[in-house]
C-alpha positions in Angstrom: 173.9 122.5 62.9 171.0 123.3 65.1 171.4 126.3 67.2 172.5 125.6 70.8 173.0 121.8 70.3 176.3 120.0 70.9 178.4 118.3 68.2 181.6 116.4 68.1 183.8 116.5 65.0 186.0 113.5 64.4 188.8 113.7 61.9 190.2 110.4 60.7 193.8 109.9 59.6 195.0 106.9 57.7 193.3 104.3 55.5 189.6 103.6 55.6 188.5 101.5 58.6 185.2 100.8 60.3 183.4 102.9 57.8 185.6 105.9 58.1 187.1 107.5 55.0 190.8 108.1 54.5 190.4 111.7 55.8 186.7 111.7 56.6 184.8 113.9 59.1 181.6 112.9 60.8 179.3 115.0 62.8 177.0 113.7 65.6 174.1 116.0 66.5 171.6 115.8 69.2 168.6 113.8 68.0 170.4 112.0 65.2 170.9 108.3 65.6 174.6 107.3 65.2 175.5 104.5 62.8 177.5 101.6 64.2 180.4 102.0 61.8 180.5 105.8 61.6 183.4 107.7 63.1 181.1 109.6 65.5 179.9 106.2 66.8 183.5 105.1 67.3 184.2 108.3 69.2 181.1 107.8 71.5 182.0 104.1 72.1 185.7 104.9 72.9 185.2 108.0 75.0 182.0 107.1 76.9 182.4 103.4 76.9 178.9 102.8 75.5 178.0 100.2 73.0 176.7 102.3 70.1 175.8 99.2 68.1 173.0 98.5 70.6 171.1 101.6 69.3 172.4 104.4 71.5 171.6 107.7 70.0 173.4 111.1 70.5 170.2 112.5 72.0 170.2 109.8 74.7 173.9 110.2 75.4 173.7 114.0 75.9 170.3 114.0 77.6 171.6 115.3 80.9 172.8 118.7 79.6 173.7 120.3 76.3 177.4 119.8 77.0 179.5 116.6 77.4 179.6 115.0 80.8 183.1 113.6 80.3 186.3 115.2 78.9 186.9 114.7 75.2 190.6 113.8 74.5 192.1 115.3 71.5 193.3 112.0 70.0 192.5 108.4 70.4 193.1 105.2 68.5 190.1 103.3 67.3 190.3 100.2 65.1 194.0 100.8 64.6 193.3 104.3 63.1 194.2 107.6 64.7 191.2 109.9 65.4 191.8 113.6 66.1 188.9 115.0 68.1 187.6 118.3 69.1 184.3 119.5 70.5 182.3 121.8 68.2 182.3 125.3 69.4 179.2 126.6 71.2 178.3 130.3 71.5 177.2 131.5 74.9 174.4 133.5 73.5 173.1 130.3 71.9 173.2 128.6 75.3 171.3 131.4 76.9 168.7 131.4 74.1 167.9 127.7 74.8 165.8 128.7 77.8 167.3 126.7 80.7 169.5 128.4 83.3 173.2 128.5 82.3 175.7 128.1 85.1 179.3 129.2 84.6 182.5 129.6 86.6 185.2 132.2 86.5 188.9 131.5 87.2 192.1 133.5 87.1 195.3 132.1 85.6 197.7 130.8 88.3 201.2 132.2 88.6 203.1 128.9 89.1 203.1 125.4 87.6 201.8 124.1 90.9 199.0 126.6 90.8 198.2 125.6 87.2 197.9 121.9 88.3 195.7 122.9 91.3 193.4 124.9 89.0 193.0 121.9 86.6 192.1 119.8 89.6 189.5 122.4 90.7 188.0 122.5 87.2 187.9 118.7 87.2 186.0 118.7 90.6 183.5 121.1 89.1 183.1 119.3 85.8 180.5 116.8 86.9 178.2 119.7 87.6 178.1 120.3 83.9 178.8 124.0 83.6 177.7 125.7 80.5 181.1 127.5 80.2 184.0 128.8 82.2 185.8 132.1 81.9 189.4 133.0 82.5 190.4 136.5 83.6 193.1 138.8 82.5 196.0 139.9 84.6 196.8 143.6 85.4 197.5 145.5 82.2 197.1 142.3 80.2 200.3 140.9 81.5 199.3 137.3 81.1 197.5 137.4 77.8 199.4 134.4 76.4 198.7 132.3 79.4 195.0 133.1 79.2 194.8 131.9 75.5 196.7 128.7 76.4 194.4 128.0 79.4 191.1 128.5 77.6 192.4 126.4 74.7 193.3 123.6 77.2 189.9 123.9 79.1 187.9 123.7 75.9 189.9 121.4 73.7 191.3 119.0 76.3 189.0 119.1 79.3 185.9 119.5 77.1 184.2 122.5 78.7 183.3 125.6 76.7 185.6 128.5 77.6 185.6 132.2 77.3 188.7 134.4 77.5 188.6 137.9 79.0 190.2 140.5 76.9 190.9 144.0 78.1 191.9 147.3 76.6 194.6 148.0 79.2 198.2 147.6 78.1 197.3 146.7 74.5 197.5 148.3 71.1 195.0 147.5 68.5 197.4 145.2 66.7 198.2 143.3 69.9 194.6 142.8 70.6 194.1 141.6 67.0 196.9 139.0 67.6 195.2 137.7 70.7 191.9 137.4 68.8 193.5 135.6 65.9 195.0 133.0 68.4 191.6 132.5 70.0 190.0 131.9 66.6 192.7 129.6 65.6 192.1 127.5 68.7 188.4 127.2 67.7 187.2 129.4 70.5 184.0 131.4 69.9 183.5 133.4 73.1 185.3 136.5 74.5 184.5 139.0 77.3 185.3 142.5 76.1 186.5 144.7 79.0 188.1 148.1 79.5 190.3 146.7 82.3 191.5 148.2 85.5 194.4 150.6 85.8 197.2 150.0 88.3 196.1 150.6 91.9 195.8 154.3 92.8 196.1 155.5 89.2 193.4 156.7 86.8 192.7 154.8 83.7 194.7 156.0 80.7 194.2 154.4 77.2 197.2 152.7 75.7 198.5 154.7 72.7 197.2 152.9 69.6 194.6 151.0 71.7 191.1 151.5 72.9 189.6 153.7 75.6 186.3 151.9 76.2 185.0 148.3 76.2 182.4 149.5 73.7 185.2 150.4 71.3 186.8 147.0 71.8 183.4 145.2 71.2 182.9 147.1 68.0 186.4 146.2 66.8 185.8 142.5 67.6 182.5 142.5 65.8 184.0 144.0 62.7 186.6 141.3 62.1 185.8 138.1 64.0 182.6 136.1 64.2 182.8 135.7 67.9 180.2 135.8 70.7 181.0 138.9 72.7 180.2 139.3 76.4 180.3 142.6 78.4 180.4 143.6 82.0 177.5 145.3 83.8 177.3 146.9 87.2 174.1 146.7 89.2 175.5 149.2 91.7 177.2 151.4 89.1 180.7 151.3 87.7 183.2 152.8 90.2 184.3 155.4 87.6 180.9 156.4 86.5 179.7 159.9 87.6 176.1 158.7 88.1 173.8 155.7 87.4 172.2 157.2 84.3 175.6 157.8 82.6 176.7 154.3 83.6 173.6 152.8 82.0 174.0 155.0 78.9 177.5 153.6 78.5 176.1 150.1 78.8 173.7 150.7 76.0 176.6 151.8 73.8 178.3 148.5 74.7 175.3 146.5 73.7 174.9 148.4 70.4 178.6 148.0 69.7 178.2 144.2 69.7 177.8 142.7 73.1 175.7 139.6 72.8 175.2 139.2 76.5 176.3 140.8 79.8 177.7 139.4 83.1 177.3 141.5 86.2 179.7 142.5 88.9 179.1 140.6 92.1 176.4 141.9 94.4 174.8 140.7 97.6 171.2 142.1 97.4 169.0 140.6 94.6 166.9 143.8 94.6 169.8 145.7 93.1 170.0 143.2 90.2 166.3 143.2 89.4 166.1 147.0 89.6 169.1 147.3 87.3 167.7 144.8 84.8 164.4 146.7 84.7 166.1 150.0 84.1 168.3 148.4 81.4 165.3 147.0 79.6 163.5 150.4 79.8 166.5 151.9 78.0 166.5 149.3 75.2 169.2 146.9 76.5 167.6 143.6 75.5 170.6 141.2 75.6 170.7 138.6 78.4 172.1 139.9 81.7 173.6 137.1 83.8 174.1 137.8 87.5 177.5 137.3 89.0 177.7 135.7 92.4 180.7 135.2 94.7 180.3 132.9 97.8 182.1 134.6 100.8 183.8 132.7 103.5 184.7 135.3 106.2 184.1 138.8 107.3 187.5 140.1 106.3 187.2 138.7 102.8 183.7 140.1 102.2 184.7 143.6 103.4 187.9 143.6 101.2 186.2 142.5 98.0 183.1 144.5 98.5 185.2 147.6 99.0 187.2 146.9 95.9 184.1 146.6 93.7 181.7 149.0 95.4 179.1 146.3 96.5 176.9 147.0 99.5 176.8 144.4 102.2 173.2 143.9 103.4 172.8 144.2 107.1 171.4 140.7 107.4 174.4 139.2 105.7 176.9 141.2 107.8 175.1 140.1 111.0 175.3 136.5 110.0 179.0 136.7 109.2 179.8 138.6 112.3 178.1 136.0 114.4 180.3 133.3 112.8 183.5 135.4 112.8 186.4 133.4 114.1 184.9 130.1 113.2 186.1 129.1 109.7 183.5 126.3 109.3 180.6 128.5 110.4 181.7 131.4 108.2 182.0 129.1 105.2 178.4 127.8 105.8 177.0 131.3 106.2 178.7 132.3 102.9 177.3 129.3 101.1 173.8 129.7 102.5 173.6 133.4 101.5 174.9 132.7 98.0 172.5 129.8 97.6 169.5 131.9 98.8 170.6 134.6 96.3 170.8 132.1 93.4 167.4 130.6 94.1 165.8 134.0 94.3 167.5 135.1 91.1 166.5 132.0 89.1 162.9 132.3 90.4 162.8 135.9 89.3 163.8 135.0 85.8 167.6 135.4 85.7 169.0 133.4 82.7 171.6 131.7 84.8 174.4 132.4 87.4 178.1 133.2 86.8 180.1 132.1 89.9 183.3 134.0 90.8 185.2 131.0 92.3 188.5 132.5 93.4 189.9 129.3 91.9 188.3 127.2 94.6 185.7 124.5 94.1 184.1 123.7 97.5 181.6 126.5 97.9 180.6 126.6 94.3 180.3 122.9 94.1 178.0 122.8 97.2 175.8 125.6 95.9 175.4 124.3 92.3 174.8 120.8 93.6 171.9 122.1 95.6 170.6 124.1 92.6 170.8 121.0 90.4 168.8 119.0 92.9 166.0 121.7 93.3 
């Protein structure tokens, strides 16, 4: 399989039909013409509604983006035979190596069935924007690890968007983490974000007995047993627990050497902080892609609360715009979108490999920003 290119695997159950073997498997790769009677052609015809017999090729079908533009169901009936479908896994480091900007979204698992349905609607609203991948966060002390695995499995194998699970050290022994990784691998997932995790509010971080103390330890553990693409967190304005910026960057180098294939930054509001951080990281020998994390803000209270939690500085110009719009929900939303859009354009112009959006499980601001970026 060519690096970074999409594929669809189609397993056929039953007797031979339309050129499919009794338990055949066909692979359609970008650039390869699909035969009319092949199982991959049957999949394309059934899912996309395109007449493959007229000479459509996989390259033409996927020309908009190296991911599918429509969800791939797990099963369908074609020619009277049951086809079991799944998208071929795609590593995020391969996406980033392809050269074009990779846009991605972050969600957190909802707490109720209604919230779960609302999240799926949000993902559906963002899907036409063709994200490279989405990530799903971990709850406090890893309390929802089973839900995270189920959700990333559903996003990737039912909705058809590549997904990355967050995995933290907090609240887990080594064996428990191994169990989560085994479940992710069994679901065909190839991407995981290795994190130390946050302690309960007001308490210092304490490693779980039999677990890991640092994200670098977790990354090294993953690399040793699972062929996964490993992401890591980076902090342009320094990790809140780091004694100084140099120590923080030295720890990031350990994480990269331990196995992190790419990094995603904490949110920030001043692009100068990102570019200065990347320059310092490169000077220290950290050469993996560093994807900036952006969170569109809607009101003054929200930005102050979240910025205080993560230690991000609020530029005076941004604070002034939000203060002028305070009390007007529509104006505050527009200011937040405009600031984030300006950030994204500047980041991409300066060479950032993409943008990771912290969505807060909402689609409107992210959809507006990414739509504008796609049309640039």
